[in-house]
C-alpha positions as CSV (number, residue, x, y, z in Angstrom):
1,M,0.0,0.0,0.0
2,K,2.8,2.4,1.0
3,T,4.6,1.5,-2.2
4,S,1.5,2.2,-4.3
5,R,1.0,5.6,-2.8
6,W,4.7,6.4,-3.2
7,W,4.5,5.5,-6.9
8,Q,1.4,7.6,-7.4
9,R,3.2,10.6,-5.8
10,C,6.2,10.0,-8.0
11,S,4.0,9.8,-11.1
12,I,2.2,13.0,-10.3
13,S,5.6,14.8,-9.6
14,S,7.0,13.4,-12.8
15,F,3.9,14.6,-14.7
16,L,4.1,18.1,-13.2
17,L,7.8,18.3,-13.9
18,G,7.2,17.2,-17.5
19,V,4.7,19.9,-18.0
20,W,6.6,22.6,-16.2
21,L,10.1,22.1,-17.8
22,P,8.9,22.6,-21.4
23,V,6.9,25.7,-20.4
24,C,10.1,27.1,-18.7
25,I,12.2,26.3,-21.7
26,L,9.6,27.8,-24.0
27,A,9.5,31.0,-21.9
28,L,13.3,31.2,-22.0
29,T,13.6,30.7,-25.7
30,T,10.5,32.6,-27.0
31,P,11.5,35.9,-28.5
32,P,9.9,39.1,-27.1
33,P,6.5,40.1,-28.6
34,Q,6.6,41.5,-32.1
35,G,7.4,45.2,-32.1
36,I,9.3,45.2,-28.8
37,V,12.9,46.2,-29.4
38,S,16.0,47.3,-27.5
39,P,16.3,50.9,-28.8
40,K,19.7,52.3,-29.4
41,P,20.8,55.3,-27.3
42,Q,19.6,58.6,-28.9
43,N,21.9,61.5,-29.7
44,D,19.1,63.9,-28.5
45,R,19.4,65.1,-24.9
46,L,16.6,63.7,-22.8
47,Q,15.0,65.5,-20.0
48,F,12.4,64.3,-17.5
49,R,9.8,65.9,-15.2
50,L,6.9,65.0,-12.9
51,V,3.7,66.8,-13.4
52,G,0.0,66.5,-12.7
53,Y,-2.4,67.0,-9.8
54,P,-2.8,66.3,-6.9
55,R,0.7,65.2,-6.1
56,K,3.8,65.8,-4.0
57,H,7.2,67.0,-5.4
58,N,8.5,63.4,-5.6
59,E,5.5,61.9,-7.5
60,G,3.5,62.5,-10.6
61,R,2.9,61.8,-14.2
62,I,6.2,61.1,-15.9
63,E,7.0,63.1,-19.0
64,V,10.0,62.9,-21.3
65,F,11.4,65.7,-23.4
66,Y,12.5,64.2,-26.8
67,K,13.0,65.9,-30.2
68,G,11.9,69.3,-28.8
69,E,8.6,68.1,-27.4
70,W,7.3,66.9,-24.0
71,G,5.4,63.6,-24.1
72,T,4.2,60.8,-21.8
73,I,4.8,57.1,-21.3
74,C,2.0,54.5,-21.6
75,D,1.3,52.2,-18.6
76,D,1.2,49.0,-20.7
77,D,3.8,46.5,-19.3
78,F,4.9,49.2,-16.8
79,S,6.6,47.9,-13.6
80,L,8.5,49.0,-10.5
81,S,11.7,48.3,-12.4
82,N,10.7,51.0,-14.9
83,A,9.9,53.4,-12.1
84,N,13.3,52.8,-10.5
85,V,15.1,53.8,-13.7
86,L,13.0,56.9,-14.2
87,C,13.2,58.0,-10.5
88,R,17.0,57.8,-10.7
89,Q,16.9,59.9,-13.9
90,L,14.8,62.5,-12.0
91,G,17.5,62.6,-9.3
92,F,15.9,60.4,-6.7
93,V,17.6,57.3,-5.2
94,S,14.8,54.8,-6.1
95,A,11.0,54.3,-6.6
96,T,8.5,53.3,-4.0
97,G,5.7,52.7,-6.5
98,W,4.1,53.6,-9.8
99,T,0.6,54.5,-11.1
100,H,-1.5,53.7,-14.1
101,S,-4.6,55.0,-15.9
102,A,-3.5,58.7,-15.7
103,K,-3.9,58.9,-11.9
104,Y,-2.2,62.4,-12.0
105,G,-4.3,63.6,-15.0
106,K,-4.0,63.1,-18.7
107,G,-1.0,64.5,-20.6
108,L,-0.9,66.3,-23.9
109,G,1.0,65.8,-27.1
110,K,3.0,62.7,-27.9
111,I,3.0,59.3,-26.1
112,W,6.7,58.8,-26.6
113,L,7.1,55.2,-25.2
114,D,4.9,52.2,-24.9
115,N,5.4,48.6,-23.6
116,V,8.6,49.7,-21.7
117,Q,10.3,46.7,-20.1
118,C,13.3,47.5,-17.9
119,N,15.4,45.2,-15.7
120,G,15.9,48.0,-13.2
121,G,19.6,48.5,-13.5
122,E,19.6,50.5,-16.8
123,K,21.1,54.0,-16.6
124,S,18.5,55.4,-18.9
125,I,14.9,54.5,-19.9
126,E,16.1,54.6,-23.6
127,L,18.2,51.5,-22.9
128,C,15.0,49.5,-21.9
129,K,13.0,47.4,-24.4
130,S,10.0,49.2,-25.9
131,R,8.1,49.7,-29.1
132,G,10.4,52.5,-30.0
133,W,10.1,56.2,-29.8
134,G,6.7,57.6,-30.8
135,N,5.3,54.1,-31.6
136,S,2.2,53.5,-29.4
137,D,-1.3,52.2,-29.5
138,C,-2.3,54.0,-26.2
139,T,-4.3,57.1,-25.4
140,H,-3.5,59.6,-22.6
141,D,-6.0,57.7,-20.4
142,E,-3.2,55.2,-19.9
143,D,-0.4,57.7,-18.9
144,A,2.0,56.2,-16.4
145,G,3.1,57.9,-13.2
146,V,5.9,57.2,-10.7
147,I,6.3,57.7,-6.9
148,C,9.9,58.2,-5.9
149,K,11.6,57.9,-2.6
150,D,12.0,61.4,-1.1
151,E,15.8,61.1,-1.1
152,R,18.0,62.9,-3.6
153,L,21.0,61.4,-5.4
154,P,24.3,63.2,-4.5
155,G,25.2,65.7,-7.1
156,F,21.7,66.4,-8.5
157,V,20.7,70.0,-7.8
158,N,17.8,70.5,-10.2
159,S,14.4,69.7,-8.9
160,N,12.1,68.4,-11.6
161,V,13.8,68.7,-14.9
162,I,17.1,66.8,-14.9
163,D,19.4,66.6,-17.9
164,V,20.4,63.0,-18.1
165,Q,23.4,63.1,-20.3
166,V,25.7,64.8,-17.8
167,D,29.1,65.7,-19.2
168,E,32.1,64.7,-17.1
169,N,33.6,68.2,-18.0
170,R,30.5,70.1,-17.0
171,V,31.3,73.4,-15.2
172,E,30.1,73.4,-11.7
173,E,32.4,76.0,-10.1
174,V,33.2,79.5,-11.3
175,R,34.9,82.5,-9.6
176,L,36.0,86.0,-10.3
177,R,39.6,86.9,-9.8
178,P,39.9,90.7,-9.3
179,V,42.6,92.4,-11.4
180,V,42.5,95.6,-9.3
181,P,43.1,95.0,-5.6
182,T,39.9,95.6,-3.6
183,K,38.7,95.1,0.0
184,K,35.0,95.0,-1.0
185,M,33.2,91.8,-0.5
186,P,31.8,90.0,-2.3
187,V,33.9,90.3,-5.5
188,T,31.6,91.5,-8.2
189,E,34.1,92.2,-11.0
190,G,37.2,90.4,-12.4
191,V,38.6,87.7,-14.7
192,V,36.3,84.7,-15.1
193,E,37.9,81.4,-13.9
194,I,36.3,78.0,-14.0
195,K,37.3,74.7,-12.3
196,Y,39.2,72.8,-14.9
197,K,40.9,69.4,-14.2
198,D,42.9,69.9,-11.0
199,G,42.9,73.7,-11.0
200,W,41.4,76.9,-12.3
201,A,41.5,78.1,-15.9
202,Q,40.4,81.3,-17.7
203,I,38.1,81.6,-20.7
204,C,39.1,83.4,-23.9
205,D,36.8,86.4,-24.6
206,V,36.7,86.0,-28.4
207,G,33.0,85.9,-29.2
208,W,32.0,86.5,-25.6
209,T,28.5,87.9,-25.3
210,P,26.4,89.6,-22.5
211,K,24.4,86.3,-22.4
212,N,27.6,84.5,-21.1
213,T,28.1,87.3,-18.6
214,R,24.5,87.0,-17.4
215,V,24.9,83.2,-16.7
216,I,28.2,83.8,-14.8
217,C,26.6,86.5,-12.6
218,G,23.6,84.2,-11.9
219,M,25.8,81.4,-10.9
220,L,27.6,83.7,-8.4
221,G,24.4,84.9,-6.9
222,F,24.1,88.2,-8.6
223,P,20.8,89.3,-10.2
224,H,22.2,91.4,-13.1
225,E,25.3,92.1,-15.2
226,R,26.9,95.3,-16.4
227,K,29.4,96.4,-19.0
228,V,33.2,96.5,-18.3
229,N,35.9,98.8,-19.7
230,K,37.7,96.2,-21.8
231,N,40.5,98.7,-22.8
232,F,41.3,99.3,-19.1
233,Y,41.6,95.5,-18.5
234,K,43.5,94.9,-21.7
235,A,46.2,97.3,-20.6
236,R,46.3,96.0,-17.1
237,L,46.5,92.3,-18.1
238,R,49.1,93.0,-20.8
239,K,51.3,94.8,-18.2
240,R,50.8,91.9,-15.7
241,A,51.8,89.4,-18.4
242,A,54.9,91.3,-19.2
243,V,56.0,91.4,-15.5
244,R,55.3,87.7,-15.2
245,K,57.4,86.9,-18.3
246,A,60.3,89.0,-17.1
247,R,60.3,87.2,-13.7
248,A,60.2,83.8,-15.4
249,E,63.2,84.7,-17.6
250,V,65.1,85.8,-14.4
251,N,64.2,82.5,-12.7
252,V,65.3,80.4,-15.7
253,S,68.7,82.2,-16.0
254,A,69.3,81.9,-12.2
255,G,68.3,78.2,-12.3
256,A,70.8,77.5,-15.1
257,R,73.7,78.6,-12.8
258,L,72.6,76.4,-9.9
259,P,73.5,72.7,-9.6
260,P,70.5,70.4,-10.2
261,K,68.8,69.0,-7.0
262,A,68.3,65.3,-6.6
263,N,64.7,64.1,-7.3
264,A,63.6,67.7,-8.2
265,K,60.0,67.9,-9.3
266,P,59.0,70.1,-12.2
267,F,56.6,73.0,-11.4
268,I,53.1,72.4,-12.7
269,S,50.7,75.3,-13.1
270,G,47.0,75.0,-12.4
271,L,47.2,73.3,-8.9
272,K,44.1,73.5,-6.7
273,K,44.5,77.0,-5.4
274,R,46.5,78.4,-8.3
275,S,45.2,79.8,-11.6
276,S,46.2,78.0,-14.7
277,S,47.6,79.9,-17.7
278,V,45.3,77.8,-19.9
279,R,42.6,79.8,-21.7
280,L,39.7,77.7,-22.7
281,P,37.8,78.6,-25.9
282,L,34.4,80.2,-25.8
283,C,31.4,78.9,-23.9
284,G,28.3,79.7,-26.0
285,C,25.3,80.4,-23.8
286,V,22.4,80.5,-26.2
287,S,19.7,82.4,-24.3
288,G,21.3,83.8,-21.2
289,T,18.7,82.2,-19.1
290,E,20.8,79.0,-18.5
291,V,21.0,78.5,-14.8
292,N,24.5,77.0,-15.0
293,L,27.5,77.3,-17.3
294,A,27.2,73.5,-17.6
295,A,24.2,74.1,-19.8
296,C,26.3,76.1,-22.3
297,P,28.4,74.3,-24.9
298,L,32.1,74.7,-23.8
299,E,34.5,74.2,-26.7
300,S,37.1,72.6,-24.3
301,N,34.8,69.6,-23.9
302,K,35.3,68.9,-27.6
303,G,39.0,68.6,-27.2
304,N,39.8,72.0,-28.8
305,A,41.3,73.6,-25.7
306,T,44.6,75.3,-26.1
307,G,46.8,77.6,-24.1
308,S,46.5,80.4,-26.6
309,C,43.8,83.1,-27.2
310,E,44.7,84.7,-30.5
311,G,43.2,88.2,-30.8
312,G,41.6,88.1,-27.4
313,M,42.2,88.2,-23.7
314,P,40.8,86.5,-20.6
315,A,37.0,87.1,-20.2
316,V,36.2,89.8,-17.7
317,V,32.8,90.0,-16.0
318,S,31.1,92.7,-13.9
319,C,28.0,91.9,-11.9
320,V,25.4,94.0,-10.1
321,P,25.0,92.9,-6.5
322,G,21.5,92.4,-4.9
323,P,20.2,94.8,-2.3
324,Q,21.8,92.9,0.6
325,Y,25.2,94.0,-0.7
326,V,24.4,97.4,-2.1
327,Q,26.0,100.4,-0.3
328,N,24.1,103.1,-2.2
329,N,20.9,103.7,-0.3
330,G,19.1,105.2,-3.3
331,L,19.8,102.1,-5.4
332,K,18.9,99.9,-2.5
333,K,15.5,101.6,-2.1
334,K,14.9,101.3,-5.9
335,M,15.7,97.6,-5.8
336,L,13.5,96.9,-2.8
337,K,10.6,98.7,-4.5
338,M,10.9,96.5,-7.5
339,M,10.9,93.4,-5.2
340,S,7.8,94.5,-3.3
341,M,5.5,92.5,-5.7
342,V,7.0,89.1,-4.9
343,R,8.0,87.6,-1.6
344,L,9.2,84.3,-0.1
345,K,7.4,82.9,3.0
346,G,7.9,79.9,5.2
347,G,11.6,79.4,4.5
348,A,14.2,78.8,7.2
349,K,17.0,80.6,5.4
350,L,17.5,83.8,3.4
351,G,16.6,83.2,-0.3
352,E,14.2,80.2,0.2
353,G,10.5,79.9,0.7
354,R,7.0,79.6,-0.7
355,V,6.6,82.1,-3.6
356,E,3.8,84.6,-3.1
357,V,2.7,87.4,-5.4
358,L,0.9,90.7,-4.7
359,R,-2.1,91.2,-6.9
360,N,-5.0,93.7,-6.3
361,N,-3.7,94.3,-2.8
362,E,-3.9,90.6,-2.0
363,W,-1.1,88.1,-1.6
364,G,-1.5,84.7,-3.3
365,T,0.6,81.7,-4.2
366,V,1.8,80.2,-7.5
367,C,0.8,76.7,-8.6
368,D,3.7,74.3,-9.1
369,D,2.5,72.8,-12.4
370,R,5.4,73.0,-14.9
371,W,7.4,74.8,-12.2
372,T,11.1,74.4,-13.2
373,L,14.5,75.7,-12.3
374,L,14.1,78.4,-15.1
375,S,10.8,79.6,-13.5
376,A,12.4,79.7,-10.1
377,S,15.4,81.6,-11.4
378,V,13.2,84.4,-12.7
379,V,11.8,84.8,-9.2
380,C,15.2,84.6,-7.6
381,R,16.6,87.3,-9.9
382,E,13.5,89.5,-9.2
383,L,14.2,89.2,-5.5
384,G,17.9,90.3,-5.9
385,F,19.5,86.9,-6.0
386,G,21.2,84.9,-8.8
387,S,20.1,81.7,-10.5
388,A,17.9,79.3,-8.5
389,K,19.6,76.3,-6.9
390,E,16.4,74.2,-6.7
391,A,12.8,74.5,-7.8
392,L,10.7,73.0,-5.0
393,T,7.2,71.6,-5.6
394,G,4.5,70.0,-3.5
395,A,4.1,72.8,-1.0
396,R,7.5,72.0,0.6
397,M,7.5,75.3,2.4
398,G,3.9,75.0,3.7
399,Q,0.6,75.7,2.2
């Protein structure tokens, strides 16, 4: 009897194994559904944002900027793995969930991606399998959304619109080196120097425009830019270069008379606190509204950087400080009057808070739909600051 039951169990197990194995093998060997492909990385710069209502700053309908147009992603085959990839591209550490059926409202325009299938480890959504860009059988009733963990990835400073293809040579730090000695703080005028490799480098001013100056001033926290006397600086810099050259020749001739030291190390210009003599070619800011020099094409990133600047000189910038640094009382009153229509409330520090606008003698708020770093920068400059550091959404500073 026991033997019979044992044999029946073995027969059932064998039968199940016989059914299960072919199914598994079939699943492993069956090609993906027709139309699902692994798209090649695009040359276009992708951007992502969270929009919709009601939502917090770390959740919303996911939209992709591709070929000059914002569009949505269909919820067909959507998964937490997809959401993890997208949340990282938005600057968050991971996803905690995702939504379907246009929970945050229906989008407009293109449905850029459909049947997206990610493993979760991809660096970009474009590396996941899908029908391909713009190929979809969905409607905006099926727009997907993501819920990201409210923890930012180190190095991401933008809030909702994150440029994914970050260049390793992007310019994050900039400073002004005064040519004329001054005790005034902060420094508002001088030669532009950017962090380059292990030191600081200057930018050649050939082709330099006020748009470049505006971006530099914004990065440094100044609301406006002003013209500089190029002839004055040209004479000053030429004189300084001549003195430096004469000193170098004296040092070379003196060194030739001295016996060589054992294990002597050559001098390398451009160390961390020293300015480099390298002058990088032009950085071409297109609109002047860029919040960071990293958004402007820098020719040095293309491998064209040289130490020469034929027909030019180091770029010199002059910025107008905000009212907190202005010494002229008349100018300070004028600035404060211009600022009286907008205010920041609920912030713990100077320069942050909920945006409120005065209209018909009544203060009101601004909705965060499509609120980006560019929008925030307009407000910051109006309030006497430079470019915005982050565009907060979801009533982070209180309702």
